[in-house]
VMD Tcl script that draws the C-alpha trace (Angstrom):
set ca {
  {-173.86 37.40 38.78}
  {-171.63 36.91 35.74}
  {-172.51 37.89 32.18}
  {-173.55 34.96 30.02}
  {-173.81 37.16 26.92}
  {-172.01 40.47 26.46}
  {-172.37 42.63 23.37}
  {-170.01 45.57 22.90}
  {-170.03 48.32 20.25}
  {-172.09 46.27 17.80}
  {-172.86 47.68 14.36}
  {-174.95 45.84 11.75}
  {-177.33 46.42 8.86}
  {-178.55 45.23 5.50}
  {-176.81 45.95 2.17}
  {-175.79 49.60 2.40}
  {-178.21 50.42 5.21}
  {-176.86 50.66 8.76}
  {-179.33 49.66 11.51}
  {-177.42 49.02 14.73}
  {-175.36 51.96 15.94}
  {-172.96 50.70 18.59}
  {-175.09 48.44 20.80}
  {-173.90 47.53 24.31}
  {-175.98 44.89 26.09}
  {-175.56 41.99 28.50}
  {-177.60 39.02 29.69}
  {-176.67 37.35 32.96}
  {-177.13 33.72 33.84}
  {-180.60 32.92 35.16}
  {-182.40 36.15 34.24}
  {-184.98 37.38 31.75}
  {-183.94 40.52 29.90}
  {-186.63 42.33 27.92}
  {-185.69 44.23 24.77}
  {-188.34 46.86 24.10}
  {-188.88 49.46 21.42}
  {-191.07 50.43 18.52}
  {-191.14 48.45 15.28}
  {-188.06 49.38 13.28}
  {-185.95 50.16 16.34}
  {-183.48 47.40 15.44}
  {-184.42 44.69 17.94}
  {-184.80 41.86 15.41}
  {-181.63 42.97 13.66}
  {-179.81 42.69 16.97}
  {-180.90 39.11 17.64}
  {-180.16 38.09 14.05}
  {-176.66 39.50 14.56}
  {-176.25 37.41 17.70}
  {-177.24 34.29 15.75}
  {-174.86 35.02 12.88}
  {-177.70 35.54 10.39}
  {-176.43 38.94 9.26}
  {-172.97 40.45 9.17}
  {-171.94 42.65 12.06}
  {-168.85 44.23 13.59}
  {-167.99 44.77 17.21}
  {-167.97 42.05 19.84}
  {-170.41 39.33 20.90}
  {-169.09 37.19 23.74}
  {-170.95 34.10 25.01}
  {-169.57 32.19 27.98}
  {-166.67 34.68 27.66}
  {-165.86 33.41 24.16}
  {-166.02 35.61 21.07}
  {-168.73 34.23 18.74}
  {-169.02 37.09 16.26}
  {-168.34 35.64 12.82}
  {-169.31 32.08 13.76}
  {-171.79 30.26 11.51}
  {-175.30 29.95 12.91}
  {-175.13 26.19 13.49}
  {-172.01 26.62 15.66}
  {-173.67 29.35 17.71}
  {-176.67 27.06 18.29}
  {-174.41 24.19 19.32}
  {-172.64 26.49 21.76}
  {-175.92 26.84 23.66}
  {-178.04 29.64 22.17}
  {-181.55 28.78 20.97}
  {-183.52 31.26 18.83}
  {-187.27 31.32 18.27}
  {-187.96 33.79 15.48}
  {-191.18 35.78 15.12}
  {-192.03 33.59 12.11}
  {-191.85 30.47 14.40}
  {-190.34 28.36 11.58}
  {-191.80 24.95 12.37}
  {-191.40 22.19 9.77}
  {-194.94 22.16 8.34}
  {-194.94 18.68 6.74}
  {-193.51 16.97 9.82}
  {-195.72 16.01 12.75}
  {-195.55 17.79 16.08}
  {-193.70 14.78 17.53}
  {-191.18 14.80 14.67}
  {-190.57 18.52 15.12}
  {-189.87 17.93 18.80}
  {-187.57 15.01 18.05}
  {-185.48 17.26 15.81}
  {-184.83 19.47 18.82}
  {-183.80 16.71 21.21}
  {-180.21 16.95 22.35}
  {-178.12 14.23 20.77}
  {-175.11 14.27 23.08}
  {-174.86 14.41 26.84}
  {-177.73 14.87 29.26}
  {-180.50 17.45 29.01}
  {-182.56 19.14 31.70}
  {-185.58 18.95 29.41}
  {-187.51 16.07 27.82}
  {-190.51 15.78 25.52}
  {-192.51 14.82 28.61}
  {-191.55 18.14 30.21}
  {-192.70 20.04 27.13}
  {-196.07 18.27 27.12}
  {-196.46 19.10 30.82}
  {-195.76 22.78 30.15}
  {-197.78 22.87 26.91}
  {-200.58 20.31 27.37}
  {-202.29 21.63 24.21}
  {-199.67 19.75 22.18}
  {-200.37 16.29 23.62}
  {-203.39 15.58 21.42}
  {-201.61 17.08 18.40}
  {-198.44 14.96 18.43}
  {-199.31 13.08 15.22}
  {-200.69 16.14 13.42}
  {-198.59 17.93 10.75}
  {-197.23 21.15 12.22}
  {-198.45 23.11 9.21}
  {-202.12 22.70 10.23}
  {-201.63 23.94 13.80}
  {-203.03 27.26 14.91}
  {-200.65 30.17 15.38}
  {-200.64 29.66 19.13}
  {-199.93 25.95 18.80}
  {-197.07 26.64 16.39}
  {-195.60 29.10 18.88}
  {-195.78 26.53 21.66}
  {-194.16 23.95 19.38}
  {-191.35 26.32 18.39}
  {-190.61 27.16 22.04}
  {-190.74 23.52 23.11}
  {-188.43 22.41 20.30}
  {-185.94 25.15 21.18}
  {-185.81 24.08 24.83}
  {-185.12 20.44 23.96}
  {-181.60 21.38 22.88}
  {-181.09 22.49 26.50}
  {-179.77 25.99 25.74}
  {-178.01 28.23 28.23}
  {-179.66 31.22 26.51}
  {-183.07 31.35 24.82}
  {-183.74 34.27 22.46}
  {-187.43 34.79 21.69}
  {-188.79 37.32 19.19}
  {-192.43 38.37 19.80}
  {-193.69 35.08 21.28}
  {-197.19 36.37 22.08}
  {-197.87 38.22 18.82}
  {-201.46 37.65 17.70}
  {-202.29 35.18 20.48}
  {-205.40 34.98 22.65}
  {-205.01 36.22 26.25}
  {-205.06 32.72 27.78}
  {-202.21 31.61 25.50}
  {-200.28 34.77 26.33}
  {-200.49 33.85 30.01}
  {-199.43 30.26 29.25}
  {-196.34 31.38 27.34}
  {-195.43 33.90 30.05}
  {-195.62 31.10 32.63}
  {-193.49 28.88 30.38}
  {-190.77 31.52 30.11}
  {-190.73 31.98 33.87}
  {-190.42 28.21 34.38}
  {-187.53 28.10 31.92}
  {-185.81 30.94 33.78}
  {-186.41 29.25 37.14}
  {-184.65 26.14 35.80}
  {-181.55 28.18 34.98}
  {-181.92 29.21 31.34}
  {-181.38 32.90 30.61}
  {-183.83 34.59 28.22}
  {-183.52 37.58 25.90}
  {-187.12 38.54 25.15}
  {-188.42 40.82 22.41}
  {-192.05 41.54 23.20}
  {-194.63 44.14 22.13}
  {-196.93 43.41 25.07}
  {-195.16 45.59 27.58}
  {-197.27 44.41 30.51}
  {-196.00 40.84 29.97}
  {-192.40 41.85 29.33}
  {-192.21 44.12 32.36}
  {-193.92 41.64 34.68}
  {-191.54 38.70 34.03}
  {-188.20 40.40 33.31}
  {-185.47 41.39 35.74}
  {-183.87 43.99 33.49}
  {-185.01 46.01 30.49}
  {-183.24 47.57 27.53}
  {-185.10 50.16 25.48}
  {-184.05 50.59 21.84}
  {-184.61 53.47 19.47}
  {-183.05 54.21 16.08}
  {-180.60 51.33 16.42}
  {-179.28 52.40 19.82}
  {-179.90 51.57 23.47}
  {-181.65 54.61 24.91}
  {-182.32 53.23 28.39}
  {-181.27 50.34 30.64}
  {-182.69 49.48 34.03}
  {-185.26 47.54 35.98}
  {-188.89 47.30 34.82}
  {-189.92 49.51 37.75}
  {-187.36 52.11 36.75}
  {-188.64 52.24 33.17}
  {-192.27 52.58 34.28}
  {-191.30 55.63 36.32}
  {-189.82 57.34 33.23}
  {-192.98 58.62 31.54}
  {-191.02 60.75 29.09}
  {-188.98 57.78 27.88}
  {-192.08 55.65 27.46}
  {-193.90 58.32 25.48}
  {-190.90 58.99 23.23}
  {-189.72 55.44 22.52}
  {-192.64 53.08 23.13}
  {-196.04 52.59 21.58}
  {-198.42 52.77 24.54}
}
mol new
graphics top color blue
foreach p $ca { graphics top sphere $p radius 0.5 }
foreach p [lrange $ca 0 end-1] q [lrange $ca 1 end] { graphics top cylinder $p $q radius 0.2 }
display resetview
């Protein structure tokens, strides 16, 4: 299986502070890759670097094309969707209007608003409600649905189940698996290790701005020392 995204020797930080220390990572077509680590390990900095939101040096190749240095809008148009931890819905627009902003304008898409309502039925009765009055779980569903309507080849999701009730956690996990089954690769940052390990095919473990382990979920679970040192259990 070919690499959809390949990151090589990536360094990045904020002002005079260096966070990423030579990251090497890949995401293949049609797989979920979990990016685990404690808070402050550099995971969010890594995905912001991919999206061109902070300056970085090294190499980020998508569809075998160098995208490091591209503006964020160009990276999004190339086929990478990003759902930040803050969700970033448009609060004064209705749910339907938020979804319409995500709809692909050119060419055909594998996803429609009808698909999103099928996968997130909670949103159907909220279509004419301003997004700013939705619950946290509803805003997360809306952010994920809007991201998928651009029909990305790669979906990057930062902490999608943070603060959500167990039934919503299960719903979002099922959504991500459906997205993967339809051919979209996913890079997933997730604190709930049970969810991340149950739906991912490969796992990267970060610590102090570096990759300290790469392997399958089963392989990571077997490494008790790694889990104790680099994860909050």
